DSSP file (Angstrom, degrees, kcal/mol; ACC not computed):
  #  RESIDUE AA STRUCTURE BP1 BP2  ACC     N-H-->O    O-->H-N    N-H-->O    O-->H-N    TCO  KAPPA ALPHA  PHI   PSI    X-CA   Y-CA   Z-CA
    1    1 A M              0   0    0      0, 0.0    45,-0.1     0, 0.0    44,-0.1   0.000 360.0 360.0 360.0 137.2   15.4   12.5  -19.3
    2    2 A V        -     0   0    0      1,-0.1     2,-0.2     2,-0.1     5,-0.1  -0.514 360.0-102.8 -71.4 135.0   13.3   12.2  -16.1
    3    3 A P    >   -     0   0    0      0, 0.0     3,-2.1     0, 0.0     4,-0.1  -0.424  26.1-136.6 -59.1 127.6    9.7   11.2  -16.7
    4    4 A Q  G >  S+     0   0    0      1,-0.3     3,-1.9     2,-0.2    -2,-0.1   0.801 100.1  68.0 -58.4 -31.4    7.6   14.4  -16.4
    5    5 A A  G 3  S+     0   0    0      1,-0.3    -1,-0.3     3,-0.0    -3,-0.0   0.688  97.3  54.4 -63.7 -17.3    5.0   12.5  -14.4
    6    6 A L  G <  S+     0   0    0     -3,-2.1    12,-3.1    11,-0.0    -1,-0.3   0.356 100.9  76.1 -97.0   4.7    7.5   12.2  -11.6
    7    7 A T  E <   -A   17   0A   0     -3,-1.9     2,-0.3    10,-0.3    10,-0.2  -0.701  60.9-152.8-113.5 164.8    8.2   15.9  -11.4
    8    8 A E  E     -A   16   0A   0      8,-2.7     8,-2.4    -2,-0.2     2,-0.4  -0.988  26.9-111.5-134.0 147.8    6.5   19.0  -10.0
    9    9 A Q  E     +A   15   0A   0     -2,-0.3     6,-0.3     6,-0.2     8,-0.0  -0.639  31.6 173.8 -79.8 126.4    6.7   22.6  -11.1
   10   10 A V  E    S-     0   0A   0      4,-2.7     5,-0.2     1,-0.4    -1,-0.2   0.823  73.5  -7.9 -96.8 -46.5    8.4   24.9   -8.6
   11   11 A T  E >  S-A   14   0A   0      3,-2.1     3,-0.9     0, 0.0    -1,-0.4  -0.847  85.4 -90.5-137.1 173.2    8.6   28.0  -10.7
   12   12 A P  T 3  S+     0   0    0      0, 0.0     3,-0.1     0, 0.0    -3,-0.0   0.739 130.0  34.6 -59.8 -18.7    7.7   28.6  -14.4
   13   13 A F  T 3  S+     0   0    0      1,-0.1     2,-0.4    -4,-0.0    -4,-0.0   0.398 115.4  56.6-116.2   1.3   11.4   27.8  -15.2
   14   14 A M  E <   +A   11   0A   0     -3,-0.9    -4,-2.7     2,-0.0    -3,-2.1  -0.996  52.0 177.9-140.6 138.4   12.3   25.2  -12.6
   15   15 A S  E     -A    9   0A   0     -2,-0.4     2,-0.3    -6,-0.3    -6,-0.2  -0.866   7.7-163.1-129.4 167.7   10.9   21.8  -11.6
   16   16 A C  E     -A    8   0A   0     -8,-2.4    -8,-2.7    -2,-0.3     2,-0.2  -0.913  36.2 -81.3-142.1 168.3   11.9   19.1   -9.1
   17   17 A M  E >   -A    7   0A   0     -2,-0.3     3,-2.0   -10,-0.2     4,-0.3  -0.525  60.1 -96.0 -69.9 139.6   11.3   15.5   -8.4
   18   18 A Q  T 3  S+     0   0    0    -12,-3.1    10,-2.3     1,-0.3    11,-0.3  -0.309 110.7  25.2 -55.9 136.8    8.0   14.9   -6.6
   19   19 A G  T 3  S+     0   0    0      8,-0.2     7,-2.4     9,-0.1    -1,-0.3   0.275  99.4  89.3  93.2 -10.2    8.5   14.7   -2.8
   20   20 A T    <   +     0   0    0     -3,-2.0     2,-0.9     5,-0.2    -2,-0.1   0.602  68.0  74.7 -96.1 -11.0   11.8   16.7   -2.7
   21   21 A N  S    S+     0   0    0     -4,-0.3     2,-0.3     5,-0.1    -1,-0.2  -0.434  85.4  83.7 -98.8  58.7   10.3   20.1   -2.2
   22   22 A S  S    S-     0   0    0     -2,-0.9     0, 0.0    -3,-0.2     0, 0.0  -0.930  89.8-101.1-150.9 170.5    9.4   19.6    1.4
   23   23 A K  S    S+     0   0    0      1,-0.3    -1,-0.1    -2,-0.3    -3,-0.0   0.858 122.7  34.0 -67.4 -35.2   10.8   19.8    5.0
   24   24 A R  S    S-     0   0    0      2,-0.1    -1,-0.3    -3,-0.0    -3,-0.1  -0.707  94.3-159.6-116.6  76.8   11.2   16.0    5.1
   25   25 A P        +     0   0    0      0, 0.0     2,-0.3     0, 0.0    -5,-0.2  -0.263  21.3 170.0 -66.0 140.9   12.0   15.3    1.5
   26   26 A R        -     0   0    0     -7,-2.4    -5,-0.1     0, 0.0    -2,-0.1  -0.845  31.0-131.6-147.3 109.8   11.6   11.8    0.0
   27   27 A C    >   -     0   0    0     -2,-0.3     3,-1.6     1,-0.1    -8,-0.2  -0.333  11.3-131.5 -64.1 138.4   12.0   11.5   -3.7
   28   28 A I  T 3  S+     0   0    0    -10,-2.3    -1,-0.1     1,-0.3    -9,-0.1   0.762 107.9  57.8 -59.7 -25.7    9.2    9.7   -5.5
   29   29 A A  T 3  S+     0   0    0    -11,-0.3    12,-3.0   -23,-0.1     2,-0.7   0.563  80.5 101.2 -84.8  -8.3   11.9    7.7   -7.3
   30   30 A L  E <   -B   40   0B   0     -3,-1.6     2,-0.4    10,-0.2    10,-0.2  -0.689  57.1-169.4 -80.8 115.8   13.5    6.4   -4.1
   31   31 A K  E     +B   39   0B   0      8,-3.1     8,-2.0    -2,-0.7     2,-0.2  -0.851  41.7  26.3-108.8 141.1   12.3    2.8   -3.6
   32   32 A G  E    S-B   38   0B   0     -2,-0.4     2,-0.5     6,-0.2     6,-0.2  -0.617  93.2 -53.0 110.0-169.0   12.8    0.7   -0.5
   33   33 A E  E >>  -B   37   0B   0      4,-1.3     3,-2.4    -2,-0.2     4,-1.5  -0.949  51.3-116.8-115.9 124.2   13.2    1.5    3.2
   34   34 A V  T 34 S+     0   0    0     -2,-0.5    -2,-0.1     1,-0.3    59,-0.0  -0.333 103.8  23.7 -57.8 133.5   15.9    3.9    4.4
   35   35 A G  T 34 S+     0   0    0     58,-0.1    -1,-0.3     1,-0.1     3,-0.0   0.197 125.9  53.4  92.4 -15.0   18.4    2.0    6.6
   36   36 A Q  T <4 S-     0   0    0     -3,-2.4     2,-0.3     1,-0.1    -2,-0.2   0.726 121.9 -36.2-109.8 -74.4   17.5   -1.3    4.9
   37   37 A S  E  <  +B   33   0B   0     -4,-1.5    -4,-1.3     2,-0.0     2,-0.3  -0.880  60.7 171.5-159.7 122.9   17.8   -1.1    1.2
   38   38 A V  E     +B   32   0B   0     51,-0.3     2,-0.3    -2,-0.3    -6,-0.2  -0.942   1.8 173.8-132.3 155.7   17.0    1.7   -1.2
   39   39 A S  E     -B   31   0B   0     -8,-2.0    -8,-3.1    -2,-0.3     2,-0.6  -0.973  34.8-106.9-153.0 163.7   17.6    2.4   -4.9
   40   40 A C  E >   -B   30   0B   0     -2,-0.3     3,-1.2   -10,-0.2   -10,-0.2  -0.847  17.2-156.0 -97.9 123.3   16.6    5.0   -7.4
   41   41 A S  T 3  S+     0   0    0    -12,-3.0    -1,-0.1    -2,-0.6   -11,-0.1   0.621  97.6  38.3 -75.0 -11.2   14.0    3.8   -9.9
   42   42 A V  T >  S+     0   0    0    -13,-0.2     3,-1.6     1,-0.1    -1,-0.3  -0.007  76.0 135.6-122.4  28.3   15.2    6.4  -12.5
   43   43 A Y  G X  S+     0   0    0     -3,-1.2     3,-1.3     1,-0.3    -2,-0.1   0.851  72.8  48.1 -49.5 -47.3   18.9    6.1  -11.8
   44   44 A L  G 3  S+     0   0    0      1,-0.3    -1,-0.3    -4,-0.2    -2,-0.1   0.761 123.6  34.6 -67.7 -22.9   20.0    6.0  -15.5
   45   45 A N  G <  S+     0   0    0     -3,-1.6    -1,-0.3   -44,-0.1    -2,-0.2   0.071  87.2 146.3-115.3  21.9   17.8    9.0  -16.2
   46   46 A R    <   -     0   0    0     -3,-1.3    -3,-0.1    -4,-0.2   -44,-0.1  -0.184  53.1 -99.2 -62.0 153.5   18.2   10.8  -12.9
   47   47 A P    >>  -     0   0    0      0, 0.0     4,-1.8     0, 0.0     3,-0.8  -0.200  35.7 -99.1 -72.7 165.9   18.2   14.7  -12.9
   48   48 A S  H 3> S+     0   0    0      1,-0.2     4,-2.2     2,-0.2     5,-0.2   0.837 119.0  58.8 -57.8 -39.3   21.3   16.8  -12.9
   49   49 A P  H 3> S+     0   0    0      0, 0.0     4,-0.8     0, 0.0    -1,-0.2   0.893 109.5  46.1 -59.3 -35.1   21.3   17.6   -9.1
   50   50 A C  H <4 S+     0   0    0     -3,-0.8     3,-0.3     1,-0.2    -2,-0.2   0.873 110.9  51.8 -72.3 -37.0   21.4   13.8   -8.4
   51   51 A R  H  < S+     0   0    0     -4,-1.8    -1,-0.2     1,-0.2    -3,-0.2   0.841 112.2  47.0 -65.8 -32.8   24.2   13.3  -11.0
   52   52 A E  H  < S+     0   0    0     -4,-2.2     2,-0.9    -5,-0.2    -1,-0.2   0.629  94.9  83.1 -84.9 -14.9   26.2   16.1   -9.3
   53   53 A F     <  -     0   0    0     -4,-0.8     2,-0.2    -3,-0.3    -1,-0.1  -0.788  69.6-161.2 -96.4 100.5   25.7   14.8   -5.7
   54   54 A N        -     0   0    0     -2,-0.9    12,-0.2     1,-0.1     2,-0.1  -0.494  22.2-107.5 -82.4 150.0   28.3   12.1   -5.1
   55   55 A Q    >   -     0   0    0     -2,-0.2     3,-1.7     1,-0.1     6,-0.2  -0.468  44.1 -98.9 -67.7 144.2   28.0    9.6   -2.4
   56   56 A S  T 3  S+     0   0    0      1,-0.2     6,-0.2     7,-0.2     3,-0.1  -0.457 110.8  28.1 -64.0 136.1   30.4   10.1    0.5
   57   57 A G  T >  S+     0   0    0      4,-2.3     3,-2.3     1,-0.3    25,-0.5   0.263  78.6 148.8  96.0 -12.1   33.5    7.9    0.1
   58   58 A L  B X  S-c   82   0C   0     -3,-1.7     3,-1.6     3,-0.5    -1,-0.3  -0.411  85.5 -12.7 -61.1 119.8   33.3    7.7   -3.7
   59   59 A N  T 3  S-     0   0    0     23,-2.7    -1,-0.3    -2,-0.3    24,-0.1   0.799 129.6 -59.4  54.8  31.8   36.9    7.3   -4.9
   60   60 A G  T <  S+     0   0    0     -3,-2.3     2,-0.5    22,-0.5    -1,-0.3   0.620 105.9 127.6  78.5  13.7   38.0    8.3   -1.4
   61   61 A V    <   -     0   0    0     -3,-1.6    -4,-2.3    -6,-0.2    -3,-0.5  -0.909  52.2-137.3-109.5 125.0   36.4   11.7   -1.3
   62   62 A A        -     0   0    0     -2,-0.5     2,-0.4    -6,-0.2    -6,-0.1  -0.468   9.0-160.7 -76.2 148.6   34.1   12.7    1.6
   63   63 A N     >  -     0   0    0     -2,-0.1     4,-2.2     1,-0.1     3,-0.4  -0.911   0.3-166.5-128.3 102.6   30.8   14.5    1.0
   64   64 A S  H  > S+     0   0    0     -2,-0.4     4,-2.4     1,-0.2     5,-0.2   0.809  87.9  57.8 -63.0 -30.0   29.7   16.1    4.2
   65   65 A A  H  > S+     0   0    0      2,-0.2     4,-2.2     1,-0.2    -1,-0.2   0.900 107.9  46.9 -66.2 -39.4   26.1   16.7    2.8
   66   66 A C  H  > S+     0   0    0     -3,-0.4     4,-2.5     2,-0.2    -2,-0.2   0.924 111.5  51.2 -64.9 -44.7   25.8   13.0    2.2
   67   67 A D  H  X S+     0   0    0     -4,-2.2     4,-2.2     1,-0.2    -2,-0.2   0.897 111.1  48.4 -60.4 -40.7   27.1   12.2    5.7
   68   68 A R  H  X S+     0   0    0     -4,-2.4     4,-1.6     2,-0.2    -1,-0.2   0.905 110.2  51.1 -66.4 -41.6   24.6   14.7    7.2
   69   69 A A  H  < S+     0   0    0     -4,-2.2     4,-0.5     1,-0.2    -2,-0.2   0.918 112.4  46.5 -62.2 -42.8   21.7   13.2    5.3
   70   70 A R  H ><>S+     0   0    0     -4,-2.5     5,-2.6     1,-0.2     3,-1.5   0.901 107.9  56.7 -65.0 -40.7   22.6    9.7    6.5
   71   71 A A  H ><5S+     0   0    0     -4,-2.2     3,-1.9     1,-0.3    -1,-0.2   0.828  95.3  65.4 -62.4 -32.0   23.0   10.9   10.1
   72   72 A Q  T 3<5S+     0   0    0     -4,-1.6    -1,-0.3     1,-0.3    -2,-0.2   0.751 107.8  42.1 -61.3 -22.4   19.4   12.2   10.0
   73   73 A Y  T < 5S-     0   0    0     -3,-1.5    -1,-0.3    -4,-0.5    -2,-0.2   0.217 123.6-104.2-107.0  12.1   18.4    8.6    9.7
   74   74 A G  T < 5S+     0   0    0     -3,-1.9    -3,-0.2     1,-0.3    -2,-0.1   0.711  76.0 140.0  74.5  20.5   20.9    7.2   12.2
   75   75 A L      < -     0   0    0     -5,-2.6    -1,-0.3    -6,-0.1    -2,-0.1  -0.759  49.9-123.7 -99.6 143.5   23.1    5.8    9.5
   76   76 A P        -     0   0    0      0, 0.0     3,-0.1     0, 0.0    -1,-0.1  -0.343  40.1 -84.4 -76.3 163.3   27.0    6.0    9.6
   77   77 A P        -     0   0    0      0, 0.0     3,-0.1     0, 0.0     2,-0.1  -0.281  52.6-100.8 -60.2 154.2   29.0    7.7    6.8
   78   78 A L        -     0   0    0      1,-0.1   -11,-0.0    -3,-0.1    14,-0.0  -0.369  49.5 -82.0 -72.8 158.5   29.8    5.4    3.9
   79   79 A E    >   -     0   0    0      1,-0.1     3,-0.8    -3,-0.1   -19,-0.2  -0.289  32.8-133.6 -61.5 145.2   33.3    3.8    3.6
   80   80 A M  T 3  S+     0   0    0      1,-0.2   -20,-0.3   -20,-0.1    -1,-0.1   0.582  98.1  59.3 -79.2 -10.2   36.0    6.1    2.2
   81   81 A D  T 3  S+     0   0    0    -22,-0.1    -1,-0.2   -21,-0.1   -23,-0.1   0.168  73.9 134.4-106.0  20.0   37.4    3.5   -0.2
   82   82 A A  B <   -c   58   0C   0     -3,-0.8   -23,-2.7   -25,-0.5   -22,-0.5  -0.366  39.7-153.7 -70.6 146.5   34.3    2.9   -2.2
   83   83 A T    >>  -     0   0    0    -25,-0.2     3,-1.2   -24,-0.1     4,-1.1  -0.768  33.5-101.0-112.1 163.0   34.5    2.8   -6.0
   84   84 A P  G >4 S+     0   0    0      0, 0.0     3,-0.5     0, 0.0     4,-0.4   0.856 122.5  55.5 -53.2 -37.1   31.6    3.6   -8.4
   85   85 A S  G 34 S+     0   0    0      1,-0.2     3,-0.4     2,-0.2     4,-0.1   0.797 105.9  52.3 -68.5 -26.2   30.9   -0.2   -9.0
   86   86 A D  G <4 S+     0   0    0     -3,-1.2     3,-0.3     1,-0.2    -1,-0.2   0.765 112.7  45.3 -74.3 -25.4   30.5   -0.7   -5.2
   87   87 A L  S X< S+     0   0    0     -4,-1.1     3,-1.7    -3,-0.5    -1,-0.2   0.304  71.1 108.7-107.4   7.9   28.0    2.1   -5.0
   88   88 A W  T 3  S+     0   0    0     -4,-0.4    -1,-0.2    -3,-0.4    -2,-0.1   0.793  93.4  35.9 -58.3 -26.7   25.6    1.6   -7.9
   89   89 A H  T 3  S+     0   0    0     -3,-0.3     2,-0.4    -4,-0.1   -51,-0.3   0.343 102.2  92.2-107.0   5.4   22.9    0.5   -5.4
   90   90 A V    <   -     0   0    0     -3,-1.7     2,-0.3   -53,-0.1   -35,-0.1  -0.831  47.8-178.3-106.2 136.9   23.7    2.9   -2.5
   91   91 A T        -     0   0    0     -2,-0.4   -53,-0.1   -53,-0.1   -37,-0.0  -0.843  41.7-108.0-122.4 167.3   22.2    6.3   -1.9
   92   92 A C              0   0    0     -2,-0.3    -1,-0.0     1,-0.2   -38,-0.0   0.774 360.0 360.0 -67.2 -25.0   23.0    8.8    0.8
   93   93 A V              0   0    0    -21,-0.0    -1,-0.2   -22,-0.0   -58,-0.1   0.357 360.0 360.0-131.1 360.0   19.7    8.1    2.5
């Protein structure tokens, strides 16, 4: 379960991670500098949208949304032959 202190209420029935409900989203749990090294500080307890959003290249499957997010920061798509153990420290941005 995500720590409640890291979330914000969007509607009476929906919440999101702080920092993600904006035009230039940056999740409060994302640590590091995009393009250098980033990681999720709540990875083991990350919310369902994060669990459902796979990195592009995971098990050879492209994720165009991940590729677009990376491109916004001038980053290339991830390699297509990545396995879960290769990507534990990689995020799309």
